[in-house]
N, C-alpha and C positions, 0 to 999 in steps of 0.2 A: 477555734477549737471548740469543741463537742461541750456544750457546757451539761454540769452536774445533775445528772437525772434525765436526760438526752435518751438515754437508752431505754431508760423504762418506759419510753413514748413509744418508741420505733418497736418494743415487746409489744405493748399495749396494742397499737396497731396493727401487728403480724399476728397476733392471738386473734382479733377481729377477723382479720382475714380471711384465717386456718378455721374459726366456727363459721363466718359463712360459705369456704369451702366444703366443710364435713356437713354443711346442712344440706346442700345444694346435689353433694354425692349419697347423703340418707334417703334425698327426694326420688333420684333418680334411679337406685336402686329398687325403690319402692315401686318405682314406675315398672323397673325391668323385672321382678318379683309378679309385680300383677298381670305385664302383658304373658310370662311364660305362663301363668297358671290359667289365664284364658286360650293360651296354644295348646297347653295340656288337655284342657276339658274339653277342645274342638278334636283333639286326634283317639281322645277317650271314645267319646261319643261315635267316631266312625269307626273304631276297633268294633266298639260293639254292634252295630250294624253288620258288618262283615263276620264278626263271629256268631252271631246269629242267622244272618242271609237275610237280614231285616231291608227289603227293597233293592237287592242285591245277591247274586250269587253267594252263597256263604263259604268264606275264604279265611280258615284259621292260620294261615301263614302269614296272610296281610292284618290279620287281626294282630297279629303276636308282634310283626314291624311295629303297628301304631303303636301297641301299649309298650313297646321297648321308647321309641320315641321320647314317649308323655313320660314314662319313668327317666329318662336323662334329663326332661325339664325339672326333675326331682316332686312327678308327680307319687304321691304315696301308693293310692288304690291301684294304679299302674304297674308298679314296682308288685305288690302283690300279685296280680293277675297274673303277669307276665310269670313270676316265678311260677303260679301252678301250671300255666301251658307247660311250659318248660319240664316240669316234674311228672307231668302227664303223657309229655310227648306230642301236643297237640301244637301244629303248625310249624315244628320243627323238628329233627329226631331227638330224644330224650336227653338231656343236657343236666345233670345232678349240681354239677359246679354250679351252673345259672342260676339253677332253682333256689337252690341254697342262697345265694348271695341276695337275689331278688327277694326272695321271703324271708330270711333275715334281718334286711333291713327295713323290710316294713313293718314287720313284727316288732323292733327297735321305734317305731314310731306309733305303734298300737293300732295297724291296719294290720288283721289276722283272723283264725278262723280257727275250729276246732283240726278241720283235716289241714292247715298249714301247720299247726303247731305239733300233730302227730308226724307229719312230715319232718319238722325239724328235729323233735325227739328221734327218729329214727337215724336219721343224719349221726347223730352223736351215739346212739346204741351199736350201730353197725363201724361206727368209722368210716363214714362214706363220708368224702370230702374233707370232715375236717378229723380230727383225732378222736378215737374212742372217750365217748366220755360219760359214765353211768348217769354220774348226779346230775349233770347238764340236761342227759335223757329225759330222767325222773323230775327235773325243774319242768319242762315242757310236756309230758304226759300229765303231771298233775295241774298244769292251768287247764288242760283239756278235760281232764277227768272233773274238776271244777265246774265246766260246764256240760257236764253230764253225758260225753261220750263216752260210748260205751267201749271201743276201742280202746282210746287212751287207758279207762279204770283197768281195764284186762291187763295191759302192758305195765302200767304203774301198780298194779298189783302181784305179776310174774316180779317185777324188781324188787318190792316188798317181803315177796316170799324167799327168795334167795340172798336179800341182805344185801343187792349190787346198786351202789351208788347214795342206797338210803340205809340206817337203821335197818336188820330185818324185825319186821312185824306180823304174825300170822293173821293175828286179829283182824288189822287193820285190810291186808291183802284180803281173807275171806269175806270183809264186809263189800270192800271193791268189785268181786266177784261176782257176789250174790245180786249186786242192784245190776250188774249188766248181765248177768243172766234171768232177771227179771224182764230185762229189754229184749230178750230172745239171744244174746249172742253165746252160738256154742261153742266158744273156746272155754269163756267163762264157766260155761256149766259142766264141762268136762272137767276144769279147775275146780271147781265144788267135789266132783267126783275123788279127783285125786286126795282134796284135802279128807274128806270123809273116811276115804281109802286108810291114807297112813296115820289119821290122827292128829293132823299138825293145824294148830288153829282153831280146832272144835275142841267141845267136852270133851270127849272120847271118840276111839274110831266107830265107825257104824257102817257094817258094811251093805245093809239095807240102804238107807242113804245114800252111798257110796254107787251101790247100782242103779237107784231111783236116777241121779243125777248124769252118770251115763249112759241110762236109756236115753232119757230126754234129749241130751246131747247126740247121740245116736239117732234117733229123729229126727232132727237138726241137719242131720246130714253129716257128720262127721265119722269117718270111719274109723280114724282110730280109737274113739268113744265104743263105736261098737264094739272091737276087739276088747274091750276093759268091759264094756257090760257082761259079755258071755263070760268072761274068765271070772268074774265076780259071781255070775252066776252059776256058774262049778261049786263052788264053795258054800251055796246057799245052801240050808235044809227048805222043805217044801213051803212051810211056815213064815219063813225067812224072805222066802223070794215074794211068798203074795203080797206079803208085808210092802217089801220093795216094790213091785209093781204096783199097787195102791197108790202109795207114795209118787211114783212117776208119772200116775195118773191124774194125781192131786195137783203136783206141778203144772202137767200141761192142760187142765184145765185154766188155772190161773193165770196161764200166757194166755191162753187162746183171750177171755174176759178181757186183759189187757190190750190186745191187738183189736176188740171190737171199735168199732166206729163210738162215738160219744153219744150220737143216738140213740144208737140199737141197743147200748149198755143202760140207756136208761128207761127203756120201755119195761112196763109192768110185766111180771112173770105169772 
């Protein structure tokens, strides 16, 4: 007959064996993870050579295949790069489902860029692949805008202006448009013209300033802005038109200064 307490001895022995086995499994898992990481790095290095055509013929298709193999091993950077290639249609026909899957996973692991963040925002904004969700779109645009991306600033400004996914905020929309406008974004310049034309988000309606921003955006190649400029010009008297053109010239000169190389800008005048 088993002595009292024997079962505890057996349990202790079993526990000790289990601890040893868990330790062995953990060591094996770590070794496997390290091996996967090494294989993923090697695949990424080969993919970069194929992508840029270094030492071999440039081959986007092979690069994408190698990035996907590395991503399958859990490599976050490879997932991000594969997502970007599917989004732009490099190495394979454009596939928005795969693009979103790879980019979203990479972003959740901390690997992203303003381009990827804008892409994720657009998926939610348009309801492509995922259900339409203005709040999620605003979150991604906010992230990219915080990093100084002019396109994200414009898109976030539009959502704030319309109150879609965020509380309506004309003043912040104006600030975002202005920041992007001085980075020479034509849509931001056009939107500033609209705000001065309507009086939303500015102290008061000002057609001379509306004309100025429409004129700058038109000079930057935006056809809709040219039509708006010409329409507003027809509502101004000669004095107002002169002020509007002077303001447009001032803005243009400021933009030119900001685009000069730092060395040239520092030269004495």
